[in-house]
PDB file of N, CA, C and O in Angstrom:
ATOM      1  N   ASP A   1     -30.986  15.285 -45.541  1.00  0.00           N
ATOM      2  CA  ASP A   1     -29.662  14.776 -45.218  1.00  0.00           C
ATOM      3  C   ASP A   1     -28.672  15.098 -46.337  1.00  0.00           C
ATOM      4  O   ASP A   1     -28.989  15.826 -47.277  1.00  0.00           O
ATOM      5  N   TYR A   2     -27.501  14.554 -46.218  1.00  0.00           N
ATOM      6  CA  TYR A   2     -26.404  14.810 -47.149  1.00  0.00           C
ATOM      7  C   TYR A   2     -26.782  14.511 -48.595  1.00  0.00           C
ATOM      8  O   TYR A   2     -26.294  15.161 -49.519  1.00  0.00           O
ATOM      9  N   TYR A   3     -27.642  13.535 -48.781  1.00  0.00           N
ATOM     10  CA  TYR A   3     -28.003  13.096 -50.120  1.00  0.00           C
ATOM     11  C   TYR A   3     -29.229  13.814 -50.681  1.00  0.00           C
ATOM     12  O   TYR A   3     -29.668  13.518 -51.792  1.00  0.00           O
ATOM     13  N   GLY A   4     -29.780  14.754 -49.915  1.00  0.00           N
ATOM     14  CA  GLY A   4     -30.947  15.479 -50.382  1.00  0.00           C
ATOM     15  C   GLY A   4     -32.256  14.801 -50.038  1.00  0.00           C
ATOM     16  O   GLY A   4     -33.314  15.227 -50.500  1.00  0.00           O
ATOM     17  N   ASN A   5     -32.203  13.748 -49.230  1.00  0.00           N
ATOM     18  CA  ASN A   5     -33.422  13.080 -48.796  1.00  0.00           C
ATOM     19  C   ASN A   5     -34.089  13.905 -47.699  1.00  0.00           C
ATOM     20  O   ASN A   5     -33.409  14.540 -46.893  1.00  0.00           O
ATOM     21  N   LYS A   6     -35.411  13.895 -47.672  1.00  0.00           N
ATOM     22  CA  LYS A   6     -36.148  14.689 -46.707  1.00  0.00           C
ATOM     23  C   LYS A   6     -36.947  13.783 -45.782  1.00  0.00           C
ATOM     24  O   LYS A   6     -37.551  12.805 -46.220  1.00  0.00           O
ATOM     25  N   ASN A   7     -36.942  14.123 -44.492  1.00  0.00           N
ATOM     26  CA  ASN A   7     -37.755  13.425 -43.516  1.00  0.00           C
ATOM     27  C   ASN A   7     -38.664  14.439 -42.842  1.00  0.00           C
ATOM     28  O   ASN A   7     -38.185  15.427 -42.285  1.00  0.00           O
ATOM     29  N   THR A   8     -39.965  14.207 -42.886  1.00  0.00           N
ATOM     30  CA  THR A   8     -40.935  15.094 -42.264  1.00  0.00           C
ATOM     31  C   THR A   8     -41.655  14.341 -41.158  1.00  0.00           C
ATOM     32  O   THR A   8     -42.154  13.237 -41.375  1.00  0.00           O
ATOM     33  N   THR A   9     -41.710  14.936 -39.974  1.00  0.00           N
ATOM     34  CA  THR A   9     -42.432  14.335 -38.865  1.00  0.00           C
ATOM     35  C   THR A   9     -43.578  15.251 -38.484  1.00  0.00           C
ATOM     36  O   THR A   9     -43.377  16.443 -38.255  1.00  0.00           O
ATOM     37  N   GLN A  10     -44.780  14.696 -38.413  1.00  0.00           N
ATOM     38  CA  GLN A  10     -45.955  15.460 -38.027  1.00  0.00           C
ATOM     39  C   GLN A  10     -46.291  15.152 -36.574  1.00  0.00           C
ATOM     40  O   GLN A  10     -46.281  13.995 -36.154  1.00  0.00           O
ATOM     41  N   THR A  11     -46.587  16.197 -35.815  1.00  0.00           N
ATOM     42  CA  THR A  11     -46.942  16.003 -34.412  1.00  0.00           C
ATOM     43  C   THR A  11     -48.241  16.742 -34.112  1.00  0.00           C
ATOM     44  O   THR A  11     -48.596  17.707 -34.791  1.00  0.00           O
ATOM     45  N   ASP A  12     -48.947  16.270 -33.077  1.00  0.00           N
ATOM     46  CA  ASP A  12     -50.147  16.966 -32.652  1.00  0.00           C
ATOM     47  C   ASP A  12     -49.786  18.065 -31.657  1.00  0.00           C
ATOM     48  O   ASP A  12     -48.608  18.329 -31.415  1.00  0.00           O
ATOM     49  N   GLN A  13     -50.802  18.701 -31.085  1.00  0.00           N
ATOM     50  CA  GLN A  13     -50.558  19.852 -30.209  1.00  0.00           C
ATOM     51  C   GLN A  13     -49.846  19.468 -28.913  1.00  0.00           C
ATOM     52  O   GLN A  13     -49.345  20.330 -28.191  1.00  0.00           O
ATOM     53  N   TYR A  14     -49.806  18.148 -28.621  1.00  0.00           N
ATOM     54  CA  TYR A  14     -49.147  17.690 -27.404  1.00  0.00           C
ATOM     55  C   TYR A  14     -47.727  17.194 -27.653  1.00  0.00           C
ATOM     56  O   TYR A  14     -47.039  16.754 -26.732  1.00  0.00           O
ATOM     57  N   GLY A  15     -47.304  17.270 -28.895  1.00  0.00           N
ATOM     58  CA  GLY A  15     -45.959  16.823 -29.228  1.00  0.00           C
ATOM     59  C   GLY A  15     -45.874  15.352 -29.582  1.00  0.00           C
ATOM     60  O   GLY A  15     -44.781  14.825 -29.788  1.00  0.00           O
ATOM     61  N   ASN A  16     -47.027  14.677 -29.656  1.00  0.00           N
ATOM     62  CA  ASN A  16     -47.029  13.276 -30.053  1.00  0.00           C
ATOM     63  C   ASN A  16     -46.898  13.154 -31.572  1.00  0.00           C
ATOM     64  O   ASN A  16     -47.515  13.911 -32.322  1.00  0.00           O
ATOM     65  N   THR A  17     -46.105  12.211 -32.002  1.00  0.00           N
ATOM     66  CA  THR A  17     -45.950  11.979 -33.440  1.00  0.00           C
ATOM     67  C   THR A  17     -47.222  11.353 -33.992  1.00  0.00           C
ATOM     68  O   THR A  17     -47.684  10.330 -33.488  1.00  0.00           O
ATOM     69  N   THR A  18     -47.783  11.963 -35.018  1.00  0.00           N
ATOM     70  CA  THR A  18     -48.999  11.438 -35.643  1.00  0.00           C
ATOM     71  C   THR A  18     -48.710  10.803 -36.994  1.00  0.00           C
ATOM     72  O   THR A  18     -49.538  10.067 -37.531  1.00  0.00           O
ATOM     73  N   GLY A  19     -47.556  11.083 -37.531  1.00  0.00           N
ATOM     74  CA  GLY A  19     -47.196  10.488 -38.812  1.00  0.00           C
ATOM     75  C   GLY A  19     -45.871  11.017 -39.290  1.00  0.00           C
ATOM     76  O   GLY A  19     -45.387  12.042 -38.810  1.00  0.00           O
ATOM     77  N   THR A  20     -45.291  10.321 -40.228  1.00  0.00           N
ATOM     78  CA  THR A  20     -44.030  10.753 -40.815  1.00  0.00           C
ATOM     79  C   THR A  20     -44.103  10.592 -42.328  1.00  0.00           C
ATOM     80  O   THR A  20     -44.896   9.810 -42.853  1.00  0.00           O
ATOM     81  N   ALA A  21     -43.273  11.338 -43.000  1.00  0.00           N
ATOM     82  CA  ALA A  21     -43.130  11.197 -44.446  1.00  0.00           C
ATOM     83  C   ALA A  21     -41.639  11.242 -44.764  1.00  0.00           C
ATOM     84  O   ALA A  21     -40.924  12.129 -44.299  1.00  0.00           O
ATOM     85  N   LYS A  22     -41.190  10.303 -45.539  1.00  0.00           N
ATOM     86  CA  LYS A  22     -39.784  10.239 -45.927  1.00  0.00           C
ATOM     87  C   LYS A  22     -39.698  10.319 -47.435  1.00  0.00           C
ATOM     88  O   LYS A  22     -40.302   9.511 -48.141  1.00  0.00           O
ATOM     89  N   THR A  23     -38.954  11.286 -47.927  1.00  0.00           N
ATOM     90  CA  THR A  23     -38.776  11.463 -49.363  1.00  0.00           C
ATOM     91  C   THR A  23     -37.326  11.204 -49.727  1.00  0.00           C
ATOM     92  O   THR A  23     -36.413  11.808 -49.165  1.00  0.00           O
ATOM     93  N   THR A  24     -37.128  10.310 -50.663  1.00  0.00           N
ATOM     94  CA  THR A  24     -35.788  10.026 -51.167  1.00  0.00           C
ATOM     95  C   THR A  24     -35.719  10.397 -52.642  1.00  0.00           C
ATOM     96  O   THR A  24     -36.709  10.309 -53.368  1.00  0.00           O
ATOM     97  N   THR A  25     -34.548  10.808 -53.063  1.00  0.00           N
ATOM     98  CA  THR A  25     -34.316  11.166 -54.462  1.00  0.00           C
ATOM     99  C   THR A  25     -33.242  10.251 -55.023  1.00  0.00           C
ATOM    100  O   THR A  25     -32.157  10.137 -54.452  1.00  0.00           O
ATOM    101  N   ASP A  26     -33.539   9.602 -56.136  1.00  0.00           N
ATOM    102  CA  ASP A  26     -32.567   8.679 -56.700  1.00  0.00           C
ATOM    103  C   ASP A  26     -31.600   9.400 -57.644  1.00  0.00           C
ATOM    104  O   ASP A  26     -31.656  10.616 -57.824  1.00  0.00           O
ATOM    105  N   TYR A  27     -30.741   8.620 -58.220  1.00  0.00           N
ATOM    106  CA  TYR A  27     -29.684   9.128 -59.092  1.00  0.00           C
ATOM    107  C   TYR A  27     -30.245   9.942 -60.250  1.00  0.00           C
ATOM    108  O   TYR A  27     -29.602  10.876 -60.728  1.00  0.00           O
ATOM    109  N   TYR A  28     -31.453   9.584 -60.702  1.00  0.00           N
ATOM    110  CA  TYR A  28     -32.042  10.237 -61.874  1.00  0.00           C
ATOM    111  C   TYR A  28     -32.911  11.432 -61.508  1.00  0.00           C
ATOM    112  O   TYR A  28     -33.496  12.060 -62.391  1.00  0.00           O
ATOM    113  N   GLY A  29     -33.005  11.756 -60.228  1.00  0.00           N
ATOM    114  CA  GLY A  29     -33.824  12.880 -59.798  1.00  0.00           C
ATOM    115  C   GLY A  29     -35.265  12.515 -59.529  1.00  0.00           C
ATOM    116  O   GLY A  29     -36.087  13.394 -59.267  1.00  0.00           O
ATOM    117  N   ASN A  30     -35.592  11.222 -59.587  1.00  0.00           N
ATOM    118  CA  ASN A  30     -36.943  10.779 -59.254  1.00  0.00           C
ATOM    119  C   ASN A  30     -37.120  10.763 -57.743  1.00  0.00           C
ATOM    120  O   ASN A  30     -36.194  10.428 -57.004  1.00  0.00           O
ATOM    121  N   LYS A  31     -38.310  11.126 -57.292  1.00  0.00           N
ATOM    122  CA  LYS A  31     -38.580  11.205 -55.869  1.00  0.00           C
ATOM    123  C   LYS A  31     -39.556  10.125 -55.437  1.00  0.00           C
ATOM    124  O   LYS A  31     -40.525   9.830 -56.137  1.00  0.00           O
ATOM    125  N   ASN A  32     -39.293   9.542 -54.284  1.00  0.00           N
ATOM    126  CA  ASN A  32     -40.180   8.565 -53.674  1.00  0.00           C
ATOM    127  C   ASN A  32     -40.521   9.025 -52.267  1.00  0.00           C
ATOM    128  O   ASN A  32     -39.626   9.263 -51.456  1.00  0.00           O
ATOM    129  N   THR A  33     -41.802   9.152 -51.973  1.00  0.00           N
ATOM    130  CA  THR A  33     -42.245   9.553 -50.645  1.00  0.00           C
ATOM    131  C   THR A  33     -43.038   8.422 -50.024  1.00  0.00           C
ATOM    132  O   THR A  33     -43.946   7.872 -50.647  1.00  0.00           O
ATOM    133  N   THR A  34     -42.692   8.076 -48.788  1.00  0.00           N
ATOM    134  CA  THR A  34     -43.429   7.067 -48.040  1.00  0.00           C
ATOM    135  C   THR A  34     -44.012   7.719 -46.806  1.00  0.00           C
ATOM    136  O   THR A  34     -43.289   8.342 -46.027  1.00  0.00           O
ATOM    137  N   GLN A  35     -45.309   7.582 -46.621  1.00  0.00           N
ATOM    138  CA  GLN A  35     -45.993   8.134 -45.463  1.00  0.00           C
ATOM    139  C   GLN A  35     -46.308   7.019 -44.485  1.00  0.00           C
ATOM    140  O   GLN A  35     -46.758   5.944 -44.881  1.00  0.00           O
ATOM    141  N   THR A  36     -46.072   7.276 -43.208  1.00  0.00           N
ATOM    142  CA  THR A  36     -46.374   6.290 -42.178  1.00  0.00           C
ATOM    143  C   THR A  36     -47.215   6.940 -41.087  1.00  0.00           C
ATOM    144  O   THR A  36     -47.183   8.156 -40.900  1.00  0.00           O
ATOM    145  N   ASP A  37     -47.969   6.108 -40.369  1.00  0.00           N
ATOM    146  CA  ASP A  37     -48.723   6.611 -39.227  1.00  0.00           C
ATOM    147  C   ASP A  37     -47.846   6.580 -37.974  1.00  0.00           C
ATOM    148  O   ASP A  37     -46.653   6.284 -38.043  1.00  0.00           O
ATOM    149  N   GLN A  38     -48.458   6.888 -36.832  1.00  0.00           N
ATOM    150  CA  GLN A  38     -47.676   6.992 -35.600  1.00  0.00           C
ATOM    151  C   GLN A  38     -47.117   5.652 -35.132  1.00  0.00           C
ATOM    152  O   GLN A  38     -46.240   5.611 -34.270  1.00  0.00           O
ATOM    153  N   TYR A  39     -47.619   4.564 -35.695  1.00  0.00           N
ATOM    154  CA  TYR A  39     -47.137   3.247 -35.312  1.00  0.00           C
ATOM    155  C   TYR A  39     -46.092   2.699 -36.275  1.00  0.00           C
ATOM    156  O   TYR A  39     -45.589   1.589 -36.102  1.00  0.00           O
ATOM    157  N   GLY A  40     -45.774   3.496 -37.290  1.00  0.00           N
ATOM    158  CA  GLY A  40     -44.778   3.063 -38.261  1.00  0.00           C
ATOM    159  C   GLY A  40     -45.352   2.288 -39.425  1.00  0.00           C
ATOM    160  O   GLY A  40     -44.610   1.786 -40.269  1.00  0.00           O
ATOM    161  N   ASN A  41     -46.683   2.187 -39.475  1.00  0.00           N
ATOM    162  CA  ASN A  41     -47.316   1.498 -40.594  1.00  0.00           C
ATOM    163  C   ASN A  41     -47.362   2.411 -41.817  1.00  0.00           C
ATOM    164  O   ASN A  41     -47.645   3.602 -41.690  1.00  0.00           O
ATOM    165  N   THR A  42     -47.090   1.870 -42.981  1.00  0.00           N
ATOM    166  CA  THR A  42     -47.158   2.649 -44.217  1.00  0.00           C
ATOM    167  C   THR A  42     -48.617   2.946 -44.545  1.00  0.00           C
ATOM    168  O   THR A  42     -49.444   2.037 -44.615  1.00  0.00           O
ATOM    169  N   THR A  43     -48.922   4.209 -44.742  1.00  0.00           N
ATOM    170  CA  THR A  43     -50.299   4.599 -45.071  1.00  0.00           C
ATOM    171  C   THR A  43     -50.438   5.016 -46.525  1.00  0.00           C
ATOM    172  O   THR A  43     -51.552   5.114 -47.040  1.00  0.00           O
ATOM    173  N   GLY A  44     -49.333   5.258 -47.179  1.00  0.00           N
ATOM    174  CA  GLY A  44     -49.390   5.619 -48.587  1.00  0.00           C
ATOM    175  C   GLY A  44     -48.017   5.974 -49.110  1.00  0.00           C
ATOM    176  O   GLY A  44     -47.087   6.236 -48.347  1.00  0.00           O
ATOM    177  N   THR A  45     -47.910   5.978 -50.419  1.00  0.00           N
ATOM    178  CA  THR A  45     -46.653   6.358 -51.054  1.00  0.00           C
ATOM    179  C   THR A  45     -46.949   7.271 -52.236  1.00  0.00           C
ATOM    180  O   THR A  45     -48.048   7.271 -52.790  1.00  0.00           O
ATOM    181  N   ALA A  46     -45.952   8.036 -52.600  1.00  0.00           N
ATOM    182  CA  ALA A  46     -46.034   8.861 -53.803  1.00  0.00           C
ATOM    183  C   ALA A  46     -44.698   8.758 -54.528  1.00  0.00           C
ATOM    184  O   ALA A  46     -43.637   8.889 -53.918  1.00  0.00           O
ATOM    185  N   LYS A  47     -44.760   8.527 -55.815  1.00  0.00           N
ATOM    186  CA  LYS A  47     -43.545   8.420 -56.616  1.00  0.00           C
ATOM    187  C   LYS A  47     -43.619   9.439 -57.735  1.00  0.00           C
ATOM    188  O   LYS A  47     -44.582   9.468 -58.501  1.00  0.00           O
ATOM    189  N   THR A  48     -42.598  10.273 -57.824  1.00  0.00           N
ATOM    190  CA  THR A  48     -42.538  11.299 -58.864  1.00  0.00           C
ATOM    191  C   THR A  48     -41.369  11.012 -59.785  1.00  0.00           C
ATOM    192  O   THR A  48     -40.232  10.856 -59.342  1.00  0.00           O
ATOM    193  N   THR A  49     -41.666  10.944 -61.072  1.00  0.00           N
ATOM    194  CA  THR A  49     -40.620  10.761 -62.074  1.00  0.00           C
ATOM    195  C   THR A  49     -40.605  11.968 -62.999  1.00  0.00           C
ATOM    196  O   THR A  49     -41.634  12.598 -63.243  1.00  0.00           O
ATOM    197  N   THR A  50     -39.426  12.276 -63.506  1.00  0.00           N
ATOM    198  CA  THR A  50     -39.260  13.393 -64.429  1.00  0.00           C
ATOM    199  C   THR A  50     -38.727  12.852 -65.749  1.00  0.00           C
ATOM    200  O   THR A  50     -37.720  12.145 -65.784  1.00  0.00           O
ATOM    201  N   ASP A  51     -39.418  13.194 -66.835  1.00  0.00           N
ATOM    202  CA  ASP A  51     -38.982  12.670 -68.127  1.00  0.00           C
ATOM    203  C   ASP A  51     -37.928  13.578 -68.769  1.00  0.00           C
ATOM    204  O   ASP A  51     -37.503  14.580 -68.195  1.00  0.00           O
ATOM    205  N   TYR A  52     -37.538  13.199 -69.946  1.00  0.00           N
ATOM    206  CA  TYR A  52     -36.478  13.893 -70.687  1.00  0.00           C
ATOM    207  C   TYR A  52     -36.801  15.363 -70.895  1.00  0.00           C
ATOM    208  O   TYR A  52     -35.899  16.198 -70.954  1.00  0.00           O
ATOM    209  N   TYR A  53     -38.086  15.680 -71.007  1.00  0.00           N
ATOM    210  CA  TYR A  53     -38.509  17.052 -71.303  1.00  0.00           C
ATOM    211  C   TYR A  53     -38.761  17.878 -70.048  1.00  0.00           C
ATOM    212  O   TYR A  53     -39.148  19.043 -70.145  1.00  0.00           O
ATOM    213  N   GLY A  54     -38.550  17.300 -68.886  1.00  0.00           N
ATOM    214  CA  GLY A  54     -38.769  18.014 -67.643  1.00  0.00           C
ATOM    215  C   GLY A  54     -40.182  17.907 -67.114  1.00  0.00           C
ATOM    216  O   GLY A  54     -40.520  18.549 -66.119  1.00  0.00           O
ATOM    217  N   ASN A  55     -41.026  17.096 -67.769  1.00  0.00           N
ATOM    218  CA  ASN A  55     -42.383  16.879 -67.277  1.00  0.00           C
ATOM    219  C   ASN A  55     -42.348  15.918 -66.089  1.00  0.00           C
ATOM    220  O   ASN A  55     -41.546  14.985 -66.061  1.00  0.00           O
ATOM    221  N   LYS A  56     -43.216  16.152 -65.120  1.00  0.00           N
ATOM    222  CA  LYS A  56     -43.241  15.333 -63.919  1.00  0.00           C
ATOM    223  C   LYS A  56     -44.518  14.507 -63.857  1.00  0.00           C
ATOM    224  O   LYS A  56     -45.604  14.989 -64.178  1.00  0.00           O
ATOM    225  N   ASN A  57     -44.371  13.267 -63.443  1.00  0.00           N
ATOM    226  CA  ASN A  57     -45.509  12.377 -63.218  1.00  0.00           C
ATOM    227  C   ASN A  57     -45.453  11.873 -61.786  1.00  0.00           C
ATOM    228  O   ASN A  57     -44.453  11.296 -61.359  1.00  0.00           O
ATOM    229  N   THR A  58     -46.532  12.092 -61.051  1.00  0.00           N
ATOM    230  CA  THR A  58     -46.613  11.625 -59.672  1.00  0.00           C
ATOM    231  C   THR A  58     -47.720  10.595 -59.558  1.00  0.00           C
ATOM    232  O   THR A  58     -48.843  10.828 -60.006  1.00  0.00           O
ATOM    233  N   THR A  59     -47.405   9.460 -58.961  1.00  0.00           N
ATOM    234  CA  THR A  59     -48.390   8.408 -58.719  1.00  0.00           C
ATOM    235  C   THR A  59     -48.499   8.184 -57.223  1.00  0.00           C
ATOM    236  O   THR A  59     -47.497   7.948 -56.548  1.00  0.00           O
ATOM    237  N   GLN A  60     -49.733   8.258 -56.699  1.00  0.00           N
ATOM    238  CA  GLN A  60     -49.987   8.033 -55.283  1.00  0.00           C
ATOM    239  C   GLN A  60     -50.614   6.656 -55.108  1.00  0.00           C
ATOM    240  O   GLN A  60     -51.498   6.262 -55.869  1.00  0.00           O
ATOM    241  N   THR A  61     -50.148   5.933 -54.103  1.00  0.00           N
ATOM    242  CA  THR A  61     -50.718   4.625 -53.810  1.00  0.00           C
ATOM    243  C   THR A  61     -51.099   4.559 -52.337  1.00  0.00           C
ATOM    244  O   THR A  61     -50.549   5.285 -51.509  1.00  0.00           O
ATOM    245  N   ASP A  62     -52.053   3.675 -52.020  1.00  0.00           N
ATOM    246  CA  ASP A  62     -52.417   3.465 -50.624  1.00  0.00           C
ATOM    247  C   ASP A  62     -51.514   2.392 -50.019  1.00  0.00           C
ATOM    248  O   ASP A  62     -50.575   1.916 -50.656  1.00  0.00           O
ATOM    249  N   GLN A  63     -51.821   2.021 -48.767  1.00  0.00           N
ATOM    250  CA  GLN A  63     -50.941   1.083 -48.065  1.00  0.00           C
ATOM    251  C   GLN A  63     -50.935  -0.308 -48.684  1.00  0.00           C
ATOM    252  O   GLN A  63     -50.067  -1.125 -48.376  1.00  0.00           O
ATOM    253  N   TYR A  64     -51.903  -0.577 -49.556  1.00  0.00           N
ATOM    254  CA  TYR A  64     -51.969  -1.892 -50.197  1.00  0.00           C
ATOM    255  C   TYR A  64     -51.334  -1.898 -51.581  1.00  0.00           C
ATOM    256  O   TYR A  64     -51.316  -2.924 -52.260  1.00  0.00           O
ATOM    257  N   GLY A  65     -50.813  -0.740 -51.994  1.00  0.00           N
ATOM    258  CA  GLY A  65     -50.187  -0.649 -53.306  1.00  0.00           C
ATOM    259  C   GLY A  65     -51.141  -0.290 -54.416  1.00  0.00           C
ATOM    260  O   GLY A  65     -50.759  -0.274 -55.586  1.00  0.00           O
ATOM    261  N   ASN A  66     -52.391   0.001 -54.060  1.00  0.00           N
ATOM    262  CA  ASN A  66     -53.369   0.409 -55.064  1.00  0.00           C
ATOM    263  C   ASN A  66     -53.168   1.872 -55.420  1.00  0.00           C
ATOM    264  O   ASN A  66     -52.934   2.699 -54.539  1.00  0.00           O
ATOM    265  N   THR A  67     -53.255   2.194 -56.685  1.00  0.00           N
ATOM    266  CA  THR A  67     -53.131   3.583 -57.115  1.00  0.00           C
ATOM    267  C   THR A  67     -54.378   4.355 -56.708  1.00  0.00           C
ATOM    268  O   THR A  67     -55.496   3.961 -57.039  1.00  0.00           O
ATOM    269  N   THR A  68     -54.185   5.447 -55.994  1.00  0.00           N
ATOM    270  CA  THR A  68     -55.312   6.266 -55.551  1.00  0.00           C
ATOM    271  C   THR A  68     -55.430   7.543 -56.371  1.00  0.00           C
ATOM    272  O   THR A  68     -56.466   8.206 -56.344  1.00  0.00           O
ATOM    273  N   GLY A  69     -54.386   7.887 -57.093  1.00  0.00           N
ATOM    274  CA  GLY A  69     -54.455   9.069 -57.935  1.00  0.00           C
ATOM    275  C   GLY A  69     -53.112   9.362 -58.561  1.00  0.00           C
ATOM    276  O   GLY A  69     -52.075   8.893 -58.094  1.00  0.00           O
ATOM    277  N   THR A  70     -53.143  10.139 -59.618  1.00  0.00           N
ATOM    278  CA  THR A  70     -51.909  10.552 -60.276  1.00  0.00           C
ATOM    279  C   THR A  70     -51.994  12.031 -60.623  1.00  0.00           C
ATOM    280  O   THR A  70     -53.077  12.606 -60.738  1.00  0.00           O
ATOM    281  N   ALA A  71     -50.840  12.617 -60.782  1.00  0.00           N
ATOM    282  CA  ALA A  71     -50.762  14.010 -61.217  1.00  0.00           C
ATOM    283  C   ALA A  71     -49.688  14.108 -62.281  1.00  0.00           C
ATOM    284  O   ALA A  71     -48.608  13.532 -62.146  1.00  0.00           O
ATOM    285  N   LYS A  72     -49.990  14.836 -63.329  1.00  0.00           N
ATOM    286  CA  LYS A  72     -49.024  15.029 -64.399  1.00  0.00           C
ATOM    287  C   LYS A  72     -48.788  16.523 -64.558  1.00  0.00           C
ATOM    288  O   LYS A  72     -49.724  17.295 -64.765  1.00  0.00           O
ATOM    289  N   THR A  73     -47.531  16.916 -64.459  1.00  0.00           N
ATOM    290  CA  THR A  73     -47.153  18.321 -64.587  1.00  0.00           C
ATOM    291  C   THR A  73     -46.330  18.499 -65.848  1.00  0.00           C
ATOM    292  O   THR A  73     -45.308  17.838 -66.032  1.00  0.00           O
ATOM    293  N   THR A  74     -46.781  19.396 -66.715  1.00  0.00           N
ATOM    294  CA  THR A  74     -46.063  19.662 -67.951  1.00  0.00           C
ATOM    295  C   THR A  74     -45.718  21.138 -68.038  1.00  0.00           C
ATOM    296  O   THR A  74     -46.426  21.990 -67.501  1.00  0.00           O
ATOM    297  N   THR A  75     -44.638  21.422 -68.712  1.00  0.00           N
ATOM    298  CA  THR A  75     -44.208  22.798 -68.953  1.00  0.00           C
ATOM    299  C   THR A  75     -44.154  23.013 -70.458  1.00  0.00           C
ATOM    300  O   THR A  75     -43.482  22.269 -71.173  1.00  0.00           O
ATOM    301  N   ASP A  76     -44.860  24.029 -70.937  1.00  0.00           N
ATOM    302  CA  ASP A  76     -44.884  24.255 -72.376  1.00  0.00           C
ATOM    303  C   ASP A  76     -43.697  25.098 -72.834  1.00  0.00           C
ATOM    304  O   ASP A  76     -42.837  25.481 -72.041  1.00  0.00           O
ATOM    305  N   TYR A  77     -43.677  25.370 -74.106  1.00  0.00           N
ATOM    306  CA  TYR A  77     -42.574  26.098 -74.731  1.00  0.00           C
ATOM    307  C   TYR A  77     -42.332  27.447 -74.084  1.00  0.00           C
ATOM    308  O   TYR A  77     -41.199  27.929 -74.048  1.00  0.00           O
ATOM    309  N   TYR A  78     -43.401  28.064 -73.568  1.00  0.00           N
ATOM    310  CA  TYR A  78     -43.308  29.406 -72.996  1.00  0.00           C
ATOM    311  C   TYR A  78     -43.008  29.395 -71.494  1.00  0.00           C
ATOM    312  O   TYR A  78     -42.919  30.451 -70.866  1.00  0.00           O
ATOM    313  N   GLY A  79     -42.855  28.203 -70.927  1.00  0.00           N
ATOM    314  CA  GLY A  79     -42.547  28.100 -69.507  1.00  0.00           C
ATOM    315  C   GLY A  79     -43.768  28.038 -68.615  1.00  0.00           C
ATOM    316  O   GLY A  79     -43.650  28.100 -67.391  1.00  0.00           O
ATOM    317  N   ASN A  80     -44.953  27.914 -69.225  1.00  0.00           N
ATOM    318  CA  ASN A  80     -46.166  27.786 -68.427  1.00  0.00           C
ATOM    319  C   ASN A  80     -46.260  26.361 -67.869  1.00  0.00           C
ATOM    320  O   ASN A  80     -46.050  25.383 -68.587  1.00  0.00           O
ATOM    321  N   VAL A  81     -46.580  26.267 -66.582  1.00  0.00           N
ATOM    322  CA  VAL A  81     -46.674  24.965 -65.928  1.00  0.00           C
ATOM    323  C   VAL A  81     -48.146  24.600 -65.760  1.00  0.00           C
ATOM    324  O   VAL A  81     -48.950  25.411 -65.298  1.00  0.00           O
ATOM    325  N   LYS A  82     -48.482  23.386 -66.135  1.00  0.00           N
ATOM    326  CA  LYS A  82     -49.858  22.902 -66.010  1.00  0.00           C
ATOM    327  C   LYS A  82     -49.836  21.552 -65.312  1.00  0.00           C
ATOM    328  O   LYS A  82     -49.106  20.645 -65.711  1.00  0.00           O
ATOM    329  N   THR A  83     -50.648  21.429 -64.263  1.00  0.00           N
ATOM    330  CA  THR A  83     -50.766  20.162 -63.552  1.00  0.00           C
ATOM    331  C   THR A  83     -52.178  19.632 -63.718  1.00  0.00           C
ATOM    332  O   THR A  83     -53.149  20.350 -63.482  1.00  0.00           O
ATOM    333  N   THR A  84     -52.291  18.382 -64.123  1.00  0.00           N
ATOM    334  CA  THR A  84     -53.584  17.718 -64.268  1.00  0.00           C
ATOM    335  C   THR A  84     -53.634  16.564 -63.279  1.00  0.00           C
ATOM    336  O   THR A  84     -52.708  15.758 -63.194  1.00  0.00           O
ATOM    337  N   TYR A  85     -54.736  16.499 -62.530  1.00  0.00           N
ATOM    338  CA  TYR A  85     -54.917  15.438 -61.538  1.00  0.00           C
ATOM    339  C   TYR A  85     -55.911  14.401 -62.048  1.00  0.00           C
ATOM    340  O   TYR A  85     -56.927  14.735 -62.656  1.00  0.00           O
ATOM    341  N   TYR A  86     -55.595  13.146 -61.788  1.00  0.00           N
ATOM    342  CA  TYR A  86     -56.448  12.043 -62.208  1.00  0.00           C
ATOM    343  C   TYR A  86     -56.788  11.172 -60.997  1.00  0.00           C
ATOM    344  O   TYR A  86     -55.980  11.039 -60.077  1.00  0.00           O
ATOM    345  N   ASP A  87     -57.979  10.583 -61.000  1.00  0.00           N
ATOM    346  CA  ASP A  87     -58.322   9.644 -59.945  1.00  0.00           C
ATOM    347  C   ASP A  87     -57.788   8.256 -60.294  1.00  0.00           C
ATOM    348  O   ASP A  87     -57.088   8.077 -61.290  1.00  0.00           O
ATOM    349  N   GLN A  88     -58.133   7.274 -59.451  1.00  0.00           N
ATOM    350  CA  GLN A  88     -57.576   5.932 -59.649  1.00  0.00           C
ATOM    351  C   GLN A  88     -58.051   5.264 -60.923  1.00  0.00           C
ATOM    352  O   GLN A  88     -57.491   4.253 -61.346  1.00  0.00           O
ATOM    353  N   TYR A  89     -59.083   5.826 -61.535  1.00  0.00           N
ATOM    354  CA  TYR A  89     -59.609   5.248 -62.773  1.00  0.00           C
ATOM    355  C   TYR A  89     -59.087   5.973 -64.015  1.00  0.00           C
ATOM    356  O   TYR A  89     -59.437   5.618 -65.141  1.00  0.00           O
ATOM    357  N   GLY A  90     -58.249   6.989 -63.803  1.00  0.00           N
ATOM    358  CA  GLY A  90     -57.712   7.731 -64.928  1.00  0.00           C
ATOM    359  C   GLY A  90     -58.564   8.892 -65.356  1.00  0.00           C
ATOM    360  O   GLY A  90     -58.280   9.533 -66.368  1.00  0.00           O
ATOM    361  N   ASN A  91     -59.621   9.179 -64.590  1.00  0.00           N
ATOM    362  CA  ASN A  91     -60.476  10.320 -64.900  1.00  0.00           C
ATOM    363  C   ASN A  91     -59.874  11.596 -64.353  1.00  0.00           C
ATOM    364  O   ASN A  91     -59.287  11.604 -63.271  1.00  0.00           O
ATOM    365  N   VAL A  92     -60.021  12.678 -65.108  1.00  0.00           N
ATOM    366  CA  VAL A  92     -59.504  13.966 -64.657  1.00  0.00           C
ATOM    367  C   VAL A  92     -60.331  14.451 -63.473  1.00  0.00           C
ATOM    368  O   VAL A  92     -61.561  14.433 -63.509  1.00  0.00           O
ATOM    369  N   LYS A  93     -59.640  14.881 -62.429  1.00  0.00           N
ATOM    370  CA  LYS A  93     -60.340  15.398 -61.242  1.00  0.00           C
ATOM    371  C   LYS A  93     -60.702  16.858 -61.451  1.00  0.00           C
ATOM    372  O   LYS A  93     -61.296  17.478 -60.569  1.00  0.00           O
TER     373      LYS A  93
END
């Protein structure tokens, strides 16, 4: 939309909606994604924040608000991008 928010609708082969994802971007450039099933129930969320250095942190949660995983993306001095994934316990995947 006008504000840069994204809405994604997933459908099956018959055209039935199976889920949606809505991504909003706040004033600071942080992104929030909410995933819902075909009944409108929230099935998970993802929140991405960008720090002063341009590094991104994404936290995924389930419908109960429990963290299911995180991803940290860093860019080094040479412009190389590295993403590290962690499980809900903080272990590297």
